[in-house]
N, CA, C and O atoms as CSV, one atom per row, in Angstrom:
chain,resi,resn,atom,element,x,y,z
A,1,UNK,N,N,21.242,-103.338,8.645
A,1,UNK,CA,C,20.550,-102.947,7.279
A,1,UNK,C,C,19.071,-103.010,7.638
A,1,UNK,O,O,18.535,-103.702,8.504
A,2,UNK,N,N,18.603,-102.264,6.909
A,2,UNK,CA,C,16.900,-102.222,7.305
A,2,UNK,C,C,16.319,-102.735,6.086
A,2,UNK,O,O,16.795,-102.487,4.978
A,3,UNK,N,N,15.244,-103.485,6.289
A,3,UNK,CA,C,14.572,-104.180,5.374
A,3,UNK,C,C,12.853,-103.579,5.583
A,3,UNK,O,O,12.284,-103.296,6.637
A,4,UNK,N,N,12.334,-103.520,4.193
A,4,UNK,CA,C,10.781,-103.395,4.475
A,4,UNK,C,C,10.067,-104.814,4.240
A,4,UNK,O,O,10.145,-105.414,3.168
A,5,UNK,N,N,9.426,-105.242,5.257
A,5,UNK,CA,C,8.696,-106.544,5.289
A,5,UNK,C,C,7.318,-106.545,5.846
A,5,UNK,O,O,6.725,-105.536,6.227
A,6,UNK,N,N,6.864,-107.746,5.863
A,6,UNK,CA,C,5.610,-107.787,6.299
A,6,UNK,C,C,5.463,-108.392,7.763
A,6,UNK,O,O,6.125,-109.397,8.019
A,7,UNK,N,N,4.774,-107.935,8.581
A,7,UNK,CA,C,4.507,-108.564,9.866
A,7,UNK,C,C,3.174,-108.739,10.358
A,7,UNK,O,O,2.428,-107.819,10.693
A,8,UNK,N,N,2.895,-110.036,10.390
A,8,UNK,CA,C,1.452,-110.575,10.644
A,8,UNK,C,C,1.012,-109.925,11.767
A,8,UNK,O,O,1.763,-109.608,12.690
A,9,UNK,N,N,-0.326,-109.680,11.731
A,9,UNK,CA,C,-1.277,-109.562,12.682
A,9,UNK,C,C,-2.674,-110.191,12.399
A,9,UNK,O,O,-2.904,-110.882,11.407
A,10,UNK,N,N,-3.441,-109.935,13.215
A,10,UNK,CA,C,-4.918,-110.553,12.996
A,10,UNK,C,C,-4.962,-111.948,13.915
A,10,UNK,O,O,-4.132,-112.261,14.769
A,11,UNK,N,N,-6.002,-112.611,13.567
A,11,UNK,CA,C,-6.221,-113.907,14.238
A,11,UNK,C,C,-6.051,-115.253,13.404
A,11,UNK,O,O,-5.815,-115.227,12.196
A,12,UNK,N,N,-6.156,-116.147,13.958
A,12,UNK,CA,C,-5.995,-117.250,13.264
A,12,UNK,C,C,-6.717,-117.355,12.033
A,12,UNK,O,O,-7.863,-116.914,12.128
A,13,UNK,N,N,-6.407,-117.795,10.921
A,13,UNK,CA,C,-6.874,-118.132,9.553
A,13,UNK,C,C,-7.389,-116.838,9.097
A,13,UNK,O,O,-8.203,-116.963,8.182
A,14,UNK,N,N,-7.158,-115.632,9.462
A,14,UNK,CA,C,-7.506,-114.336,9.221
A,14,UNK,C,C,-6.467,-113.397,9.116
A,14,UNK,O,O,-6.719,-112.214,9.345
A,15,UNK,N,N,-5.248,-113.781,8.779
A,15,UNK,CA,C,-4.170,-112.768,8.861
A,15,UNK,C,C,-4.180,-111.563,8.125
A,15,UNK,O,O,-4.675,-111.517,6.999
A,16,UNK,N,N,-3.636,-110.520,8.714
A,16,UNK,CA,C,-3.458,-109.045,7.971
A,16,UNK,C,C,-2.165,-108.850,8.157
A,16,UNK,O,O,-1.613,-109.485,9.056
A,17,UNK,N,N,-1.540,-108.092,7.488
A,17,UNK,CA,C,-0.022,-107.609,7.497
A,17,UNK,C,C,-0.081,-106.233,7.782
A,17,UNK,O,O,-1.081,-105.564,7.520
A,18,UNK,N,N,1.043,-105.719,8.361
A,18,UNK,CA,C,1.571,-104.343,8.267
A,18,UNK,C,C,2.900,-104.509,7.443
A,18,UNK,O,O,3.684,-105.453,7.543
A,19,UNK,N,N,2.999,-103.537,6.699
A,19,UNK,CA,C,4.478,-103.268,6.166
A,19,UNK,C,C,5.280,-102.361,6.985
A,19,UNK,O,O,4.818,-101.274,7.332
A,20,UNK,N,N,6.355,-102.711,7.288
A,20,UNK,CA,C,7.133,-102.351,8.412
A,20,UNK,C,C,8.650,-102.242,7.892
A,20,UNK,O,O,9.203,-103.068,7.167
A,21,UNK,N,N,9.272,-100.943,8.453
A,21,UNK,CA,C,10.712,-100.942,8.215
A,21,UNK,C,C,11.300,-101.391,9.698
A,21,UNK,O,O,11.074,-100.832,10.772
A,22,UNK,N,N,12.170,-102.634,9.434
A,22,UNK,CA,C,12.679,-103.117,10.583
A,22,UNK,C,C,14.177,-103.755,10.225
A,22,UNK,O,O,14.557,-104.191,9.138
A,23,UNK,N,N,14.821,-103.680,11.338
A,23,UNK,CA,C,16.358,-104.177,11.324
A,23,UNK,C,C,16.216,-105.518,10.823
A,23,UNK,O,O,15.183,-106.132,11.091
A,24,UNK,N,N,17.157,-106.075,10.102
A,24,UNK,CA,C,17.319,-107.393,9.479
A,24,UNK,C,C,17.548,-108.251,10.749
A,24,UNK,O,O,17.033,-109.362,10.619
A,25,UNK,N,N,18.226,-108.048,12.051
A,25,UNK,CA,C,18.480,-108.877,13.010
A,25,UNK,C,C,17.254,-109.057,13.813
A,25,UNK,O,O,17.337,-109.944,14.663
A,26,UNK,N,N,16.367,-108.552,13.753
A,26,UNK,CA,C,14.921,-108.516,14.263
A,26,UNK,C,C,14.070,-109.862,13.773
A,26,UNK,O,O,14.099,-110.313,12.628
A,27,UNK,N,N,13.350,-110.373,14.823
A,27,UNK,CA,C,12.521,-111.379,14.532
A,27,UNK,C,C,11.301,-110.755,13.639
A,27,UNK,O,O,11.162,-109.533,13.693
A,28,UNK,N,N,10.414,-111.510,12.827
A,28,UNK,CA,C,9.499,-111.022,12.207
A,28,UNK,C,C,8.300,-110.061,13.231
A,28,UNK,O,O,7.767,-109.026,12.830
A,29,UNK,N,N,8.089,-110.607,14.421
A,29,UNK,CA,C,7.097,-110.099,15.346
A,29,UNK,C,C,8.060,-108.910,16.104
A,29,UNK,O,O,7.544,-108.243,17.001
A,30,UNK,N,N,9.409,-108.682,15.728
A,30,UNK,CA,C,10.029,-107.703,16.615
A,30,UNK,C,C,9.693,-106.475,16.649
A,30,UNK,O,O,8.641,-106.093,16.136
A,31,UNK,N,N,10.628,-105.573,17.326
A,31,UNK,CA,C,10.336,-104.039,17.480
A,31,UNK,C,C,10.577,-103.417,15.837
A,31,UNK,O,O,11.648,-103.627,15.267
A,32,UNK,N,N,9.869,-102.925,15.413
A,32,UNK,CA,C,9.891,-102.358,14.053
A,32,UNK,C,C,10.262,-100.724,14.235
A,32,UNK,O,O,9.860,-100.059,15.190
A,33,UNK,N,N,11.019,-100.249,13.255
A,33,UNK,CA,C,11.679,-98.735,13.277
A,33,UNK,C,C,10.354,-97.872,12.978
A,33,UNK,O,O,10.232,-96.850,13.653
A,34,UNK,N,N,9.272,-98.193,11.969
A,34,UNK,CA,C,8.274,-97.205,11.515
A,34,UNK,C,C,7.169,-98.455,10.617
A,34,UNK,O,O,7.416,-99.342,9.800
A,35,UNK,N,N,6.205,-98.079,11.115
A,35,UNK,CA,C,5.011,-98.920,10.209
A,35,UNK,C,C,4.929,-97.763,8.885
A,35,UNK,O,O,4.991,-96.541,9.024
A,36,UNK,N,N,4.787,-98.440,7.704
A,36,UNK,CA,C,4.659,-97.858,6.504
A,36,UNK,C,C,3.607,-98.244,5.837
A,36,UNK,O,O,3.164,-97.434,5.024
A,37,UNK,N,N,3.037,-99.330,5.956
A,37,UNK,CA,C,1.703,-99.586,5.293
A,37,UNK,C,C,0.893,-100.645,5.845
A,37,UNK,O,O,1.173,-101.132,6.940
A,38,UNK,N,N,-0.260,-101.102,5.046
A,38,UNK,CA,C,-0.919,-102.189,5.645
A,38,UNK,C,C,-1.513,-102.986,4.437
A,38,UNK,O,O,-1.812,-102.468,3.362
A,39,UNK,N,N,-1.653,-104.352,4.757
A,39,UNK,CA,C,-1.890,-105.297,3.468
A,39,UNK,C,C,-2.878,-106.340,4.049
A,39,UNK,O,O,-2.560,-107.067,4.990
A,40,UNK,N,N,-4.067,-106.381,3.459
A,40,UNK,CA,C,-5.205,-107.480,3.700
A,40,UNK,C,C,-5.355,-108.292,2.570
A,40,UNK,O,O,-6.023,-107.926,1.603
A,41,UNK,N,N,-4.732,-109.451,2.631
A,41,UNK,CA,C,-4.929,-110.516,1.396
A,41,UNK,C,C,-6.270,-110.765,1.197
A,41,UNK,O,O,-6.776,-110.594,0.088
A,42,UNK,N,N,-6.985,-111.202,2.273
A,42,UNK,CA,C,-8.382,-111.475,1.859
A,42,UNK,C,C,-9.450,-110.526,1.283
A,42,UNK,O,O,-10.384,-110.894,0.571
A,43,UNK,N,N,-9.243,-109.474,1.608
A,43,UNK,CA,C,-9.956,-108.061,1.078
A,43,UNK,C,C,-9.288,-107.770,-0.051
A,43,UNK,O,O,-10.005,-107.330,-0.949
A,44,UNK,N,N,-7.841,-107.902,-0.354
A,44,UNK,CA,C,-7.313,-107.381,-1.423
A,44,UNK,C,C,-6.962,-105.782,-0.980
A,44,UNK,O,O,-6.650,-105.001,-1.878
A,45,UNK,N,N,-7.004,-105.443,0.036
A,45,UNK,CA,C,-6.939,-103.803,0.378
A,45,UNK,C,C,-5.378,-103.626,0.721
A,45,UNK,O,O,-4.717,-104.494,1.291
A,46,UNK,N,N,-4.949,-102.553,0.354
A,46,UNK,CA,C,-3.774,-101.968,0.457
A,46,UNK,C,C,-3.562,-100.698,0.954
A,46,UNK,O,O,-4.192,-99.851,0.320
A,47,UNK,N,N,-2.692,-100.128,2.148
A,47,UNK,CA,C,-2.451,-98.718,2.397
A,47,UNK,C,C,-1.219,-98.778,2.514
A,47,UNK,O,O,-0.594,-99.571,3.219
A,48,UNK,N,N,-0.650,-97.656,1.594
A,48,UNK,CA,C,0.743,-97.435,1.796
A,48,UNK,C,C,1.048,-95.895,2.015
A,48,UNK,O,O,0.462,-94.991,1.418
A,49,UNK,N,N,2.106,-95.718,3.010
A,49,UNK,CA,C,2.647,-94.195,3.261
A,49,UNK,C,C,3.643,-94.068,2.524
A,49,UNK,O,O,4.780,-94.271,2.950
A,50,UNK,N,N,3.368,-93.679,1.188
A,50,UNK,CA,C,4.485,-93.548,0.104
A,50,UNK,C,C,5.761,-92.693,0.353
A,50,UNK,O,O,6.889,-93.112,0.092
A,51,UNK,N,N,5.519,-91.546,0.844
A,51,UNK,CA,C,6.603,-90.820,1.372
A,51,UNK,C,C,7.766,-91.382,2.300
A,51,UNK,O,O,8.981,-91.231,2.174
A,52,UNK,N,N,6.932,-92.185,3.424
A,52,UNK,CA,C,7.737,-92.893,4.139
A,52,UNK,C,C,8.476,-94.162,3.440
A,52,UNK,O,O,9.635,-94.420,3.763
A,53,UNK,N,N,7.913,-94.806,2.652
A,53,UNK,CA,C,8.603,-95.870,1.935
A,53,UNK,C,C,9.743,-95.333,1.083
A,53,UNK,O,O,10.836,-95.898,1.088
A,54,UNK,N,N,9.529,-94.372,0.433
A,54,UNK,CA,C,10.379,-93.713,-0.803
A,54,UNK,C,C,11.650,-92.995,0.157
A,54,UNK,O,O,12.767,-92.832,-0.335
A,55,UNK,N,N,11.329,-92.584,1.604
A,55,UNK,CA,C,12.199,-92.201,2.502
A,55,UNK,C,C,13.281,-93.516,2.817
A,55,UNK,O,O,14.469,-93.273,2.601
A,56,UNK,N,N,12.997,-94.606,3.213
A,56,UNK,CA,C,13.684,-95.666,3.736
A,56,UNK,C,C,14.335,-96.299,2.426
A,56,UNK,O,O,15.420,-96.879,2.463
A,57,UNK,N,N,13.558,-96.133,1.226
A,57,UNK,CA,C,14.141,-96.751,0.027
A,57,UNK,C,C,15.359,-95.893,-0.501
A,57,UNK,O,O,16.130,-96.386,-1.324
A,58,UNK,N,N,15.536,-94.562,-0.007
A,58,UNK,CA,C,16.624,-93.684,-0.507
A,58,UNK,C,C,17.632,-93.995,0.333
A,58,UNK,O,O,18.759,-94.163,-0.132
A,59,UNK,N,N,17.340,-94.144,1.954
A,59,UNK,CA,C,18.431,-94.284,2.761
A,59,UNK,C,C,18.823,-96.011,2.473
A,59,UNK,O,O,19.437,-96.527,3.407
A,60,UNK,N,N,18.647,-96.543,1.778
A,60,UNK,CA,C,19.292,-98.018,1.373
A,60,UNK,C,C,18.605,-99.267,2.041
A,60,UNK,O,O,19.195,-100.324,2.266
A,61,UNK,N,N,17.122,-98.986,2.365
A,61,UNK,CA,C,16.438,-100.177,2.785
A,61,UNK,C,C,16.028,-101.207,1.498
A,61,UNK,O,O,15.619,-100.806,0.408
A,62,UNK,N,N,16.222,-102.560,1.859
A,62,UNK,CA,C,15.796,-103.286,0.709
A,62,UNK,C,C,14.258,-103.959,1.123
A,62,UNK,O,O,13.925,-104.477,2.189
A,63,UNK,N,N,13.482,-103.757,-0.086
A,63,UNK,CA,C,12.231,-104.695,0.289
A,63,UNK,C,C,12.166,-106.081,-0.021
A,63,UNK,O,O,12.717,-106.527,-1.028
A,64,UNK,N,N,11.478,-106.850,0.840
A,64,UNK,CA,C,11.341,-108.278,0.368
A,64,UNK,C,C,10.695,-108.601,-0.678
A,64,UNK,O,O,10.122,-107.690,-1.276
A,65,UNK,N,N,10.608,-109.859,-1.151
A,65,UNK,CA,C,10.039,-110.149,-2.369
A,65,UNK,C,C,8.755,-109.646,-2.639
A,65,UNK,O,O,8.422,-108.985,-3.623
A,66,UNK,N,N,7.745,-110.168,-1.264
A,66,UNK,CA,C,6.497,-109.957,-1.345
A,66,UNK,C,C,6.138,-108.452,-1.336
A,66,UNK,O,O,5.241,-107.929,-1.997
A,67,UNK,N,N,6.885,-107.916,-0.580
A,67,UNK,CA,C,6.842,-106.217,-0.280
A,67,UNK,C,C,6.867,-105.586,-1.891
A,67,UNK,O,O,6.005,-104.868,-2.396
A,68,UNK,N,N,8.198,-106.114,-2.560
A,68,UNK,CA,C,8.329,-105.437,-3.891
A,68,UNK,C,C,7.320,-105.559,-4.813
A,68,UNK,O,O,7.046,-104.736,-5.686
A,69,UNK,N,N,6.654,-106.832,-4.552
A,69,UNK,CA,C,5.342,-106.984,-5.501
A,69,UNK,C,C,4.433,-105.993,-5.187
A,69,UNK,O,O,4.157,-105.153,-6.044
A,70,UNK,N,N,3.803,-105.952,-3.828
A,70,UNK,CA,C,2.784,-105.021,-3.509
A,70,UNK,C,C,3.249,-103.587,-4.049
A,70,UNK,O,O,2.411,-103.049,-4.772
A,71,UNK,N,N,4.401,-102.888,-3.835
A,71,UNK,CA,C,4.870,-101.719,-4.227
A,71,UNK,C,C,4.768,-101.692,-5.611
A,71,UNK,O,O,4.219,-100.678,-6.042
A,72,UNK,N,N,5.245,-102.749,-6.686
A,72,UNK,CA,C,5.076,-102.527,-7.909
A,72,UNK,C,C,3.644,-102.396,-8.249
A,72,UNK,O,O,3.323,-101.490,-9.017
A,73,UNK,N,N,2.576,-103.342,-7.680
A,73,UNK,CA,C,1.358,-103.339,-8.182
A,73,UNK,C,C,0.797,-101.987,-7.692
A,73,UNK,O,O,-0.160,-101.549,-8.330
A,74,UNK,N,N,1.183,-101.379,-6.817
A,74,UNK,CA,C,0.589,-99.937,-6.402
A,74,UNK,C,C,1.356,-98.836,-7.242
A,74,UNK,O,O,1.018,-97.663,-7.083
A,75,UNK,N,N,2.352,-99.147,-8.110
A,75,UNK,CA,C,3.022,-98.138,-8.946
A,75,UNK,C,C,3.938,-97.159,-8.155
A,75,UNK,O,O,3.939,-95.964,-8.449
A,76,UNK,N,N,4.662,-97.615,-7.224
A,76,UNK,CA,C,5.265,-96.883,-6.281
A,76,UNK,C,C,6.808,-96.736,-7.026
A,76,UNK,O,O,7.443,-95.691,-6.880
A,77,UNK,N,N,7.323,-97.816,-7.793
A,77,UNK,CA,C,8.401,-97.707,-8.519
A,77,UNK,C,C,8.159,-96.985,-9.985
A,77,UNK,O,O,8.112,-97.727,-10.967
A,78,UNK,N,N,8.043,-95.935,-10.116
A,78,UNK,CA,C,7.682,-95.329,-11.533
A,78,UNK,C,C,9.455,-94.886,-12.327
A,78,UNK,O,O,10.136,-93.908,-12.021
A,79,UNK,N,N,9.721,-95.701,-13.113
A,79,UNK,CA,C,10.977,-95.861,-13.594
A,79,UNK,C,C,11.179,-94.754,-14.733
A,79,UNK,O,O,12.247,-94.680,-15.340
């Protein structure tokens, strides 16, 4: 199963996160299938590759709670 989740990058006390599509059996820092976004909580900046995110969601990928909140804030889920 594939999940969309955050992968921690950056230095100590200055974390930034990549939003990645990754197999659930891999650890957080493991090998990802594809990088689909970027999130900086300190500057409150977000970059999303929306076509890639929608592709993985159509294929059955599940976003984690935090990633789902980021996607809702960016209005990716337009119901």
